[in-house]
C-alpha positions in Angstrom: 15.2 -9.0 -10.5 16.9 -10.1 -7.3 15.9 -11.9 -4.2 14.9 -8.7 -2.4 12.7 -7.5 -5.3 11.1 -10.9 -5.6 10.5 -11.2 -1.8 9.1 -7.7 -1.8 6.7 -8.5 -4.6 5.6 -11.7 -3.0 5.1 -10.0 0.4 3.0 -7.2 -1.3 1.0 -9.9 -3.0 0.5 -11.8 0.3 -0.8 -8.6 1.9 -3.5 -8.4 -0.8 -4.3 -12.2 -0.5 -4.7 -11.8 3.3 -7.1 -8.9 2.9 -9.1 -10.6 0.2 -9.3 -13.7 2.3 -10.7 -11.7 5.2 -13.3 -10.0 3.0 -14.3 -12.9 0.8 -14.2 -15.7 3.3 -15.3 -14.0 6.5 -17.5 -11.4 4.7 -16.1 -8.7 6.9 -14.1 -5.5 6.3 -14.1 -4.4 10.0 -10.9 -2.5 10.8 -10.1 -2.0 7.1 -10.0 1.6 5.8 -11.9 2.2 2.6 -10.1 5.5 2.3 -6.7 3.7 2.1 -8.1 1.2 -0.4 -9.4 3.9 -2.6 -6.0 5.6 -2.5 -4.2 2.4 -3.5 -6.6 1.9 -6.4 -5.7 5.4 -7.6 -2.0 4.6 -7.1 -2.1 1.6 -9.3 -4.3 3.2 -11.9 -1.9 6.1 -12.2 1.2 4.0 -12.1 0.2 1.4 -14.7 -1.0 3.6 -17.5 1.6 2.0 -19.7 0.1 -1.5 -19.2 -0.9 -2.0 -22.8 1.7 0.2 -24.5 5.0 -0.8 -22.8 5.7 -4.5 -22.4 8.5 -5.4 -19.9 7.9 -9.0 -19.2 5.0 -11.5 -18.6 5.8 -11.4 -14.9 5.6 -7.6 -14.8 2.3 -7.5 -16.8 0.7 -10.2 -14.6 1.6 -8.4 -11.4 0.3 -5.1 -12.7 -3.1 -6.7 -13.6 -3.3 -8.5 -10.3 -2.8 -5.3 -8.2 -5.2 -3.3 -10.4 -7.9 -6.0 -10.3 -7.5 -6.7 -6.5 -7.5 -3.0 -5.5 -10.6 -2.2 -7.4 -12.3 -5.5 -6.2 -11.6 -4.6 -2.6 -13.1 -1.1 -3.1 -16.2 -2.7 -4.8 -16.6 -5.2 -1.9 -16.5 -2.5 0.7 -18.8 -0.2 -1.1 -21.3 -2.5 -2.8 -21.4 -6.0 -1.3 -24.5 -6.2 0.8 -22.9 -8.1 3.7 -19.4 -6.8 3.6 -20.4 -3.1 3.5 -22.4 -3.5 6.8 -19.1 -4.3 8.6 -17.3 -1.2 7.4 -16.3 1.1 10.3 -17.6 4.2 8.5 -17.9 6.3 11.7 -14.2 5.8 12.5 -12.8 5.9 9.0 -13.1 9.7 8.7 -9.6 10.7 7.5 -10.1 13.2 4.7 -8.0 11.3 2.2 -8.7 13.6 -0.7 -6.4 16.1 1.2 -3.5 13.8 0.3 -4.3 13.6 -3.4 -3.9 17.2 -4.5 -0.5 17.8 -2.7 0.9 14.6 -4.2 -0.3 15.7 -7.6 1.2 19.2 -7.3 4.5 17.7 -6.0 4.5 15.4 -9.0 4.1 18.3 -11.4 7.1 20.0 -9.7 9.4 17.1 -9.0 9.5 14.4 -11.7 12.0 12.6 -13.8 10.6 13.9 -17.0 7.7 16.3 -17.6 5.5 14.0 -19.6 2.0 12.8 -18.7 3.0 9.3 -17.9 6.1 10.3 -15.9 4.1 12.8 -13.9 1.5 10.2 -13.2 4.2 7.8 -12.2 5.7 10.3 -9.7 2.2 11.1 -8.4 1.6 7.4 -7.7 4.9 7.1 -5.9 4.1 10.1 -3.7 0.6 9.0 -3.0 1.6 5.4 -2.1 4.0 6.8 0.5 1.0 8.3 2.5 -1.8 6.1 1.4 -1.6 4.1 4.6 -2.4 7.1 6.8 -6.2 6.5 6.9 -5.6 2.9 7.8 -3.3 3.7 10.7 -5.7 6.3 11.9 -8.6 3.9 11.8 -6.7 1.3 13.8 -5.8 3.8 16.4 -9.4 4.9 16.8 -11.0 1.4 16.9 -8.1 -0.2 18.9 -9.7 -3.5 17.9 -7.3 -5.1 15.5 -8.0 -8.7 14.4 -5.3 -11.0 13.3 -5.9 -10.7 9.5 -6.0 -6.9 9.5 -2.8 -6.8 11.6 -1.1 -9.2 9.2 -2.3 -7.2 6.2 -0.7 -4.0 7.5 2.4 -5.8 8.6 3.0 -7.4 5.1 2.4 -4.0 3.5 5.2 -2.5 5.7 7.5 -5.5 5.1 7.1 -5.2 1.4 8.4 -1.6 1.6 11.4 -2.6 3.7 12.3 -5.4 1.2 12.1 -2.9 -1.6 14.5 -0.6 0.2 16.9 -3.6 0.5 16.4 -4.1 -3.2 17.4 -0.5 -4.0 20.5 -0.8 -1.8 21.5 -4.0 -3.6 20.9 -2.5 -7.0 22.8 0.6 -6.1 26.0 -1.4 -5.4 25.5 -3.9 -8.3 24.2 -1.7 -11.1 26.1 1.3 -12.5 24.2 4.6 -12.4 21.3 3.3 -10.5 19.8 6.4 -8.9 16.1 7.0 -8.3 15.7 9.7 -5.7 11.9 10.0 -6.0 11.3 6.4 -5.2 14.0 6.3 -2.5 12.8 9.3 -0.5 9.1 8.4 -0.8 9.9 4.8 0.2 11.8 5.9 3.3 8.9 8.2 4.3 6.5 5.4 3.8 8.6 2.9 5.8 8.9 5.4 8.7 5.1 5.7 8.9 5.0 2.0 9.7 7.6 2.2 12.5 5.1 2.7 15.3 2.9 -0.1 14.0 5.8 -2.5 13.6 6.9 -1.9 17.2 3.4 -2.7 18.7 2.9 -5.6 16.3 6.2 -7.2 17.3 5.6 -6.6 21.0 2.1 -8.2 20.8 3.6 -11.2 19.0 6.5 -11.5 21.5 4.2 -11.3 24.5 1.4 -13.3 22.9 -1.2 -10.6 23.5 -3.8 -8.9 21.3 -2.5 -6.2 19.1 -3.6 -2.7 20.2 -2.3 0.7 19.1 -2.2 3.6 21.5 -5.0 6.2 21.0 
């Protein structure tokens, strides 16, 4: 644990809190991609298969439970809540997210740290997380109507990944033999996907105008 890892975890947690605040308080999921939320639920389910068989720390276990519970709760709200589901932009959220799942699974079967079920699922979750934001970004480009909470949610997600890259750099120079190419490459790809959004988010904040992404 270091300051970058902790800041990354807290930023990731903050992104979830912002999204849950929007859904639970405002009773709206407008501008939020159900496809992305389903992918994140799958990411956490695949990554945390060791939850009850491999104890690292209380902090680690609590964070795993929080991300699992929050991701599936968000999917439930968007699919089943009578009020929230009415605000879902179904006509614009049309990215075929299942096309991302199979390539990530095949890649995990080929490139993994160890060919065991849990390690393959871990690699799968890393690859899938790298591209899970795709449907969300496509939805924002199509609607071009980005409210503050949705914009903050995506921003914090991207910031979490940047902080994790800083964490890896720190650990590389402070821990002997710290090399995780799968996480590093996937993390860089994921961060690059946010680059365009970050630019327009910062410009909108700087100029005090509503955030809009180009079509």
